[in-house]
C-alpha positions in Angstrom: -25.0 -34.1 7.5 -23.4 -32.1 4.3 -19.6 -32.7 3.2 -18.2 -29.9 5.5 -19.5 -31.7 8.2 -17.3 -34.4 7.8 -14.5 -33.1 7.1 -11.7 -34.8 10.5 -9.9 -31.8 11.8 -6.1 -32.1 13.4 -7.3 -31.7 16.6 -10.6 -33.9 16.2 -8.1 -36.6 14.9 -5.5 -35.4 17.3 -8.3 -36.9 20.2 -9.2 -39.5 18.7 -7.6 -43.1 18.5 -6.1 -46.2 16.5 -9.3 -46.4 15.4 -9.5 -43.7 13.3 -8.0 -45.8 10.9 -12.4 -46.3 10.4 -12.5 -43.4 8.8 -9.4 -43.5 6.1 -10.6 -41.7 3.2 -11.4 -44.5 0.3 -14.2 -44.8 2.2 -18.0 -42.9 0.7 -19.0 -42.1 3.5 -16.3 -39.7 5.1 -13.7 -37.7 3.1 -10.0 -37.2 3.1 -9.0 -35.3 6.3 -9.0 -31.3 4.5 -5.2 -29.5 3.9 -6.4 -26.7 4.6 -7.5 -27.9 7.8 -4.6 -28.8 8.8 -3.4 -25.8 7.8 -5.6 -23.8 9.1 -5.9 -25.5 13.1 -3.8 -23.8 15.6 -1.9 -21.0 13.0 -2.6 -17.8 15.5 -4.7 -15.9 13.7 -4.6 -11.8 14.7 -6.5 -8.3 13.9 -4.5 -5.1 14.0 -7.6 -1.3 13.6 -6.3 1.2 12.6 -8.8 5.0 12.2 -7.8 7.8 11.8 -10.7 10.7 11.7 -11.6 13.0 8.4 -11.6 10.6 5.3 -10.9 13.2 2.2 -13.5 14.3 -0.7 -12.8 10.0 -2.1 -8.8 10.3 -3.3 -9.3 6.8 -0.8 -11.3 5.5 -2.9 -10.4 2.6 -5.5 -10.0 3.3 -9.3 -12.6 0.8 -10.2 -13.0 -3.2 -9.1 -11.8 -6.4 -9.3 -8.2 -7.3 -9.3 -7.1 -4.5 -11.8 -8.0 -2.0 -9.7 -6.2 0.8 -9.5 -4.4 1.8 -5.8 -6.1 5.0 -3.9 -4.5 8.4 -4.4 -4.4 7.9 -0.6 -2.6 4.7 -0.6 -0.4 6.1 -3.2 2.8 4.5 -0.6 1.2 1.0 -0.2 0.9 0.6 -4.1 3.8 -2.1 -3.5 1.6 -4.4 -1.0 -1.1 -4.1 -3.3 -1.5 -8.3 -3.5 -2.3 -8.4 0.5 -4.7 -5.9 -0.2 -8.6 -5.7 -0.6 -9.8 -2.6 0.0 -13.7 -2.8 0.5 -16.0 0.6 -0.7 -19.2 2.1 -1.0 -20.2 1.2 2.7 -22.4 3.4 4.5 -22.6 4.1 8.3 -26.1 2.8 8.3 -26.2 3.3 12.8 -24.3 6.5 12.7 -26.8 8.0 10.3 -29.7 6.3 12.3 -28.0 8.2 15.5 -28.4 11.6 16.9 -25.6 14.0 17.8 -22.8 15.6 15.5 -22.1 12.9 12.8 -18.3 13.2 14.5 -18.9 12.3 17.2 -22.3 9.2 16.6 -19.4 7.9 14.2 -16.9 7.7 17.0 -19.3 5.9 19.0 -20.3 3.3 16.5 -17.4 2.2 14.3 -16.3 -0.4 16.5 -19.8 -1.4 18.8 -22.1 -1.8 14.9 -24.5 -0.6 17.3 -27.0 3.4 17.1 -26.4 5.6 20.2 -30.1 5.0 21.2 -29.5 1.1 21.0 -32.3 -0.8 23.1 -29.6 -3.4 24.3 -27.8 -0.8 25.4 -23.9 1.2 24.1 -21.8 -2.8 23.6 -19.3 -4.2 23.2 -16.6 -3.0 20.4 -16.1 -4.9 18.4 -11.8 -6.0 18.8 -13.2 -6.7 22.6 -15.6 -9.4 21.7 -12.9 -11.2 19.5 -10.1 -11.3 22.5 -12.4 -12.8 24.5 -13.7 -15.2 21.3 -11.2 -17.0 20.4 -8.8 -18.9 22.1 -5.7 -17.0 23.2 -3.4 -18.4 25.1 -1.6 -14.5 26.1 -0.3 -12.6 28.0 -2.8 -9.8 26.7 -6.0 -10.2 25.3 -5.6 -7.1 23.8 -4.1 -3.4 23.3 -5.7 0.0 23.6 -2.6 2.0 21.7 -2.9 5.9 20.3 -4.5 9.0 20.8 -7.9 9.6 22.2 -9.4 13.3 22.5 -8.2 15.9 24.1 -9.8 18.3 22.2 -14.0 19.1 22.7 -15.8 15.8 24.2 -17.8 12.8 22.2 -15.2 13.2 19.3 -13.7 9.9 20.6 -12.5 6.7 18.8 -14.5 4.6 21.2 -13.0 0.7 22.7 -16.0 -0.8 24.8 -15.8 -3.6 26.9 -18.7 -6.2 28.1 -20.3 -4.3 30.0 -20.1 -0.7 27.2 -17.6 0.4 29.8 -15.3 2.7 27.8 -11.9 1.6 28.2 -8.2 4.4 27.4 -5.6 4.1 25.0 -2.1 4.0 26.2 0.2 6.8 23.7 3.3 6.1 25.3 4.8 2.4 23.7 6.9 2.1 26.8 4.1 1.2 28.8 2.6 -1.0 26.8 6.0 -2.8 25.9 6.3 -3.2 29.8 2.6 -4.5 29.8 3.5 -6.5 27.3 7.4 -7.9 28.7 7.6 -7.4 31.9 9.5 -10.8 33.0 8.7 -12.6 29.4 11.9 -14.9 28.6 11.8 -14.8 24.7 14.8 -18.3 24.9 12.6 -19.6 27.7 9.8 -23.1 26.6 7.6 -22.5 23.5 8.7 -18.5 24.6 6.4 -18.1 27.7 8.0 -16.8 31.8 11.4 -18.9 32.6 13.7 -21.2 31.6 13.0 -24.3 31.8 10.8 -26.6 29.3 7.7 -27.3 29.8 7.8 -30.8 31.0 3.8 -31.1 30.6 2.9 -29.8 27.0 6.1 -32.2 25.7 4.8 -34.5 27.4 0.7 -34.1 25.7 3.2 -34.1 22.3 4.9 -37.1 23.1 1.1 -38.7 23.5 -0.3 -37.3 20.5 2.6 -38.5 18.7 2.0 -42.2 19.8 -0.8 -41.8 18.4 -0.3 -40.8 15.1 2.1 -43.5 15.2 -0.5 -46.1 15.6 -2.1 -44.6 12.9 -0.1 -44.8 11.1 1.2 -48.2 10.9 -2.1 -50.1 11.1 -2.9 -47.9 8.1 0.6 -49.4 6.5 -0.8 -52.8 7.0 -4.6 -52.2 5.2 -2.8 -51.7 1.9 -1.8 -54.9 0.7 -5.6 -55.3 0.8 -6.7 -52.2 -1.1 -7.1 -51.7 -5.7 -4.5 -50.0 -7.2 -6.2 -46.9 -7.1 -7.7 -46.6 -3.1 -4.2 -47.5 -2.1 -3.2 -44.4 -3.9 -5.9 -42.3 -2.1 -4.2 -43.8 1.2 -0.9 -43.0 0.1 -2.4 -39.0 -0.4 -3.6 -39.5 2.9 -0.9 -41.1 4.9 0.9 -37.6 3.6 -0.5 -35.6 5.2 -0.1 -37.8 8.5 3.4 -37.8 8.1 3.0 -33.6 7.5 1.7 -33.6 11.1 4.3 -35.8 12.4 7.1 -33.5 11.4 4.5 -31.0 12.9 4.6 -32.4 16.0 8.6 -33.3 16.0 9.5 -29.8 15.4 7.1 -28.8 18.2 8.6 -31.3 20.8 11.4 -29.6 19.4 10.8 -26.1 19.8 9.6 -26.7 23.9 12.9 -28.8 25.1 15.9 -26.4 23.6 13.7 -23.5 24.5 13.2 -21.9 20.8 10.7 -19.0 21.2 7.2 -20.1 19.9 7.7 -17.7 17.2 11.5 -18.0 15.6 11.2 -13.9 14.3 9.8 -13.3 18.5 12.5 -11.0 19.7 11.8 -8.0 22.7 11.7 -4.1 21.1 14.8 -3.0 22.5 15.2 1.4 23.1 11.3 2.1 23.6 11.3 4.3 26.6 9.5 6.7 24.9 6.5 9.7 27.1 5.4 12.0 25.1 2.0 11.1 24.1 0.8 14.6 21.5 4.5 12.7 18.9 2.7 11.7 16.6 5.8 11.5 14.5 7.9 9.9 17.1 4.9 7.3 18.4 4.2 6.5 15.9 7.2 3.6 13.9 7.0 2.6 17.7 3.9 1.1 17.5 4.2 -0.4 14.6 7.3 -1.9 15.8 6.6 -3.1 19.3 2.9 -4.5 17.7 5.3 -6.3 15.8 7.3 -8.2 18.0 4.0 -8.9 19.8 2.8 -10.4 17.4 5.3 -12.7 16.8 6.2 -13.7 21.0 2.6 -14.1 20.9 1.6 -11.3 23.8 -1.1 -10.4 22.5 -4.0 -11.6 19.6 -5.7 -8.4 19.1 -4.5 -4.1 18.5 -6.4 -1.3 18.1 -4.6 2.1 17.1 -5.7 5.5 17.6 -4.6 8.4 16.0 -6.3 10.9 18.1 -10.4 12.3 17.7 -12.9 13.2 15.5 -11.4 16.5 17.2 -8.4 15.5 18.4 -6.0 19.2 19.3 -3.0 17.8 18.0 -1.2 20.0 15.6 -0.2 18.0 12.4 1.8 20.7 10.8 4.1 18.3 10.7 3.3 17.0 7.7 5.0 17.9 5.0 2.0 20.5 3.1 -0.4 19.6 5.6 -1.4 23.3 6.9 0.1 24.5 10.3 -3.9 23.8 11.8 -5.2 20.4 13.9 -7.2 18.3 11.3 -11.1 19.4 12.3 -11.0 22.7 11.0 -8.7 22.1 8.3 -11.9 19.5 6.9 -14.3 22.4 6.8 -12.0 23.8 4.5 -10.7 21.7 2.3 -13.2 21.3 -0.3 -11.4 19.4 -2.8 -10.4 17.0 -0.4 -6.7 17.9 -1.4 -5.1 18.6 2.8 -6.9 15.6 4.3 -5.1 13.4 0.9 -1.9 14.4 2.7 -2.5 14.1 6.1 -3.7 10.3 4.8 -0.8 9.1 2.8 1.4 10.2 5.6 -0.4 7.6 6.8 -0.1 4.8 4.4 3.3 5.7 4.6 4.2 5.1 8.2 2.0 2.2 7.6 4.0 0.4 5.0 6.7 0.7 7.7 5.2 -1.7 9.1 3.5 -4.0 6.9 7.7 -3.9 5.5 8.1 -5.5 9.7 5.2 -8.0 9.3 6.6 -9.3 5.4 9.7 -9.5 7.1 9.5 -12.0 10.1 8.7 -15.2 10.1 5.1 -16.8 12.2 4.8 -19.9 14.5 4.3 -21.8 11.0 7.3 -20.5 8.7 4.8 -18.3 7.1 5.0 -14.2 7.6 4.1 -13.5 9.9 2.2 -10.7 7.1 0.1 -14.0 6.7 -1.5 -14.3 9.2 -2.4 -11.2 10.9 -5.8 -8.9 9.4 -5.1 -5.1 9.1 -7.9 -3.1 8.8 -7.9 1.3 8.9 -10.6 3.1 8.5 -11.9 6.6 9.5 -14.9 7.6 10.7 -16.7 9.8 8.3 -17.0 8.7 4.3 -15.8 12.0 2.7 -15.4 14.5 5.7 -13.9 17.4 2.4 -16.7 19.6 3.6 -20.0 17.5 2.9 -19.2 15.2 6.6 -20.6 12.0 5.3 -21.5 8.9 6.6 -22.0 7.1 3.3 -19.5 5.9 1.1 -16.5 4.1 3.8 -14.1 2.7 2.3 -12.1 0.0 4.7 -8.9 -1.6 3.8 -7.5 -5.0 5.3 -4.1 -6.3 4.5 -2.9 -8.9 5.0 -4.6 -12.1 6.1 -3.4 -14.9 3.7 -4.3 -17.8 5.8 -7.5 -16.5 7.7 -9.6 -16.5 4.0 -9.0 -13.2 2.8 -8.9 -13.0 -0.9 -6.5 -10.3 -1.5 -5.3 -8.3 -4.3 -8.3 -6.8 -5.4 -11.6 -3.8 -4.2 -14.7 -4.7 -3.8 -17.9 -3.1 -4.4 -19.7 -2.8 -1.0 -22.7 -2.1 -2.6 -23.8 0.4 0.2 -23.9 -2.7 3.0 -24.0 -1.9 6.6 -21.1 -1.3 8.6 -22.0 -3.9 10.5 -21.7 -6.6 8.0 -17.5 -5.1 7.7 -17.6 -6.2 11.2 -19.2 -9.2 10.7 -16.5 -9.9 7.9 -13.8 -9.3 10.5 -15.1 -11.7 12.7 -15.7 -14.7 10.1 -11.7 -13.9 9.1 -10.6 -14.0 13.3 -12.5 -17.7 12.7 -15.8 -17.1 14.5 -19.7 -18.4 13.6 -21.0 -15.1 14.6 -22.9 -13.6 11.5 -24.3 -11.1 13.0 -23.0 -8.1 14.8 -24.2 -4.9 16.7 -27.6 -4.0 16.7 -29.9 -6.0 14.8 -31.5 -4.8 11.5 -28.6 -3.6 10.6 -27.1 -7.0 9.6 -26.4 -8.4 6.3 -24.2 -11.4 7.5 -20.5 -11.7 6.5 -18.6 -9.8 3.0 -18.4 -13.1 0.5 -16.8 -11.1 -1.9 -13.7 -10.6 0.9 -13.0 -15.1 0.8 -11.8 -17.2 -1.5 
């Protein structure tokens, strides 16, 4: 048994009895309770994946690696959040390279599934849906698939697939998403749930845990006069984590009794009733606003946002300086990547507003909402300016400090498969899986992405 296997977690402690004192820290056969284990237990982990088609020539690549990296040209609107950013570049889209068909079609279909088009195991479930089922989430809605589905040529959609490989629809009306998430929801009810009465069963369960904790603390205190000076010091350090846990239980019970929402930042968004399917400038900020409150109120923990298909019919002339046309034809006449850079910078500005909301909203554990939320941004093509390459992809991670991500640096992916990005996401969500998608394309999570 490894040292890591011996660590006693908060959940294990709460399910135990007073005999837990046998595992006090002065016994060499067992380590002290991990403060990190305490910190992670009970924290919600959230995943937001945003997809934009057509990466530019190279303006989305970080300028150098490590902590002294320069923010890419496309990411300059996000420069204020560099310390909350993790860029993983030089990732190859190997499943798309091994698939047949148009680069956009095969890349868009495989981005979230990690399978080739001729996979012997079928089309496969997308990573967001896998996560939404695997995490222990009490939310009203397991996942949201938002944004524009392809409104142009068939076969160029970004695809979200269910467990049977079925394609899930996207919803671009924030008002309808609001209704799905918040209909009947009373944020002043116990724990932020429906109804108004305190949850008596939950309160009683917390009280039972508190009683067990009291017994353990008293037993531990009674041992102090039998210990050496060094062991007394270690015991005091050990007891400190118990006292912190005791305070947490008291806060949770008070919250259930008083009807305080799960998160202090929880509030139902108002004034969202737009129905403009292709109005990206109006709709995109609302998606971010609804997502922020959905996370704060724990209405969902997984969100995928697609900003048009690779051959979508949405005219992007609303972006200052961008040709008054759809993205796809522009990409074939943009050898320098200038226009696609303008497009991605515009989206980066909207992401910056999202980061601001996530940073300003308090989470259930008192930290910032962004610290328990992993935002990932990518495209289907490594470089779409003329060449339409399926290598050299950049994946932008933001947030997720409490999920173990090592932020504030750029990592060279060294031509690893994009499946390893998917398993990196899975690891950050606290799941043990070291492979995802098709066999033969997995090298495991990217270790440099983690603290």
